[in-house]
N, C-alpha and C positions, 0 to 999 in steps of 0.2 A: 433274140438269140445273141449271145456274145460273139464278137468277132474272133476269128482265128488269127492272132497276131504273131509275127516272127520278129525277134530282135535282130536287127541287121548290124548294129554297131554303135559305138560312141567314140567321140574324139577326146574324151576325158578319161584319163587313167586313174583319177582320184575319186570323183563322186558319181561318175556315170551319167552326167548331164552336161550338155545336151546329147540326145540320142535319136536314132531313127528306127522305127518299126514298120513292118509291111503287112497289110491285110492279105492273107493268102488267097482269099476268095475274090475280092474286088480289085486287088492290085493297088489299092489306095495306099499312100504313104502317110504315116503319122510321125511328126517331128515334135519333140518337146525340148524345152530349154528355158532360159530366163526370159521373162516378159519384157517387152519394150513399153516403158511407162512414161517417159518424159513427154509432157504435153507438146513441146515444140517438135519433137520427133514424130509424134503421132499425127500432128497437123500436116506433115509432109506426105503422109501415106494416101494413096488413091484407092478407091473402091473398098474402103474398110467398113464392113457392116457393123451394125450395132452389137451383134453377137460374136464378132471376130476378135481374136486375141493374138496380136502380133508377138512373135518371139524372135530372139536373136540367136543365130547359130553360126559357128565358124564355117567358112567356105569349104574347108577341108572335110568337114563332116559330110556334106553333100557329095563332094567329089569321091570320097573314099567309100561311102556306104549307101549312097543313093543309087537307084536303078540306072543302068546304062542303056536300056532299050524300052520302048513303049510297051511292047508285048514280047514276052519271053518265047524264044524259038529254040527248042532243045537241039543240041548238037549230038545226035545219036550216032554211035559207032557200032561196027559189027563185032561179033563175039571174037573173031580172029584178031581184030585190032585191039580189043580188050585184052586178050591173052598176051599180045606183044608188049603191053605196058609192063608186065612182070619181068621182062628181061631188059627193058630199055630205061627203067628208072635208075637213078644213081645212088641213092642213099637209103631211103626209107619207104616202106609200103605198109600202110596202117589201115585196118578194117574195123568197122562197127557192124555187128550183126544184131539185129533187133527182132527178128521174126520168131514165131513160136514153132514153125516147121518150115522145111524146105523140101519141095516135092522131089528134087533130084536125089536127096539122101535116101528117100524111102524106096527108090528103085534099085538100091545096091544090095549085094549079098551080105555086106557087113551090117546093114540095118536089119535084115532078116535075122541074122545071128543074134543081134542085140535084142530084138523084139521077142525072140524065143528064150531069152534069159541066158544065152550061151556066152562064154568069154569070146570077145572079138579078137581075132588074130590079125593085127594090122600090118604084119610083115608082108611085104610084096604087093600091098594094095596100091593101085595107082602108081605103078613103078615109074612111069615116065614123068608124072607130075612130081613125085618125090625126088627123082634124080635132078630135075630142073631146079627145085627149091634148094637142094643141097649145093648145086653149082653156084647159084646166086648168093647164098649165104656164105659160101667159101670166099667170095669176092669181097666180103665185108659188108654186104647189104643187110638191112635189118627188116624182118617181117614181124609184125605184131597185130594181134586181134583182141578186141574186147567184145565178149559175147553177153548179151543181156539175158537174164534168166528170171522167169516168173516164180512165184511162190503159191502153190507147188510148181516145180518145173514141168514143162510139157515133155512128152516122149521124145520129141525131136531135140529139145534142149539137153535132155539126159544123154541122148546118143552123141551129141556134139561134145559133151563133157568127157565122154569116153574117147571120142575121136581126137581130142586134144593130145593124147599120147602120141598119135601118129604125126600130127603137125609139129609137136615139140621135137620129135626125133629128127626131123629134117631141117630144123633151124628156126622155126617160128616160135614166138613167145605168145602164149595164150593167157588171157585174163578174163575174169568174169565179174559181172556187176548185176546186182538185183535191179529188177525193173522199177521198184519203188524208188531206188536211189537215182536211176536214170531219169525218172519223171521229175524228181525233186531238182535235179540239175538242169532240167529242161533240155535234155539231149534230143536231137531230131529223131523222129520215129522212122528213120530211113536206113537202108543198108548202103554203105559206100566204102570205096577204097580211096585213101588219100596218098598220093605219090609225091614224095620230096617236098611236101608242104606247098606245092605249086599247082597241082591239078587234081581234080576229083573225078572218079568214075562212080556215078550214081546208079545203083542197080534198081531196075523197075520189075516188079513181080505182078503177076495177074492174081485173080481171086483164088486160083487153085495153087498158089505158092510156087509157080514156075517162073524162072527168070526169063523175061521176054524182051528186054532192051537194056542198053547201057548208055547213059548220057554223060558226055565228057564236059566238065565244067572247068573253065580256066579264068573266069572273071575274078580279079584279085579280091574284091569284097566278099564274094561268095566263097572262095577258097579260104579266106580268113575265118568265116563263120564255121566252116567244117574243122579248121585247125583248132579253133577255140573249143569245139565239142570234143575233139581228140584229147586236148589237154585236160579238160574237166573229167572225162571218162578215165583217163590213165591215172589221174590223181586219186580216184576213189576205187578203182577196180583192184582186184587181188588175183594173184597167180592161180591158175585153174586147180593146181594140186591142193592149195589151201582151201579153195572154195569147195572142192569135192569132199575134203576131210570134214569141213563144217557141216556139209549137207548130210554126210553119213552120221555124224555125231547127233544131229538133230533128229534123225530117224530112230 
């Protein structure tokens, strides 16, 4: 069975080599770069096996993208601490939504209206949440989301496409991206918020699609990976209004 590898980063902005990958199951690190071939150099190496291939990588690659701990210990925060992030960030809050359904959505009156085929009246829904978003947006803070959509879209994804009208009205910018494009871009199959390009709130869901935990990530190399995912997603995503229009035209 093929390894599940994650690209951690490269110290080269030109050809992408050398680079570091990580095995998500074994936690082993895979490093690739130019080989060490000079016989005099090779003669100085100790414990070099017949099948070993020494390579040369910049020290900065290991410092910037190598793991900083032997075993990852999640820094789990409470939901109240998670909520406070939305008022304490300074500039940008960006979300990637990858799931086909969210259990919390299906418990709402608006989801029931949508499921019955009725027009959803978003006015006054979650008034406290909406008021807080407006206050933060009025301070010049930017909220953006990219929502991944399957083909055909799931019921939950269609609901969120309608829900984007509410979010947009309170100051968020909502974009959509086809899952085929997300897979081609190798975007993480994770839901997360990225705040000020310096910390990540990784959302953990159970098998029933309930949010059960939030992990706070501040390690620079890890934050960089999520920032790179944001940049790729934003480059290819389109505003929800345009996405909805294309979806309607396709039908």
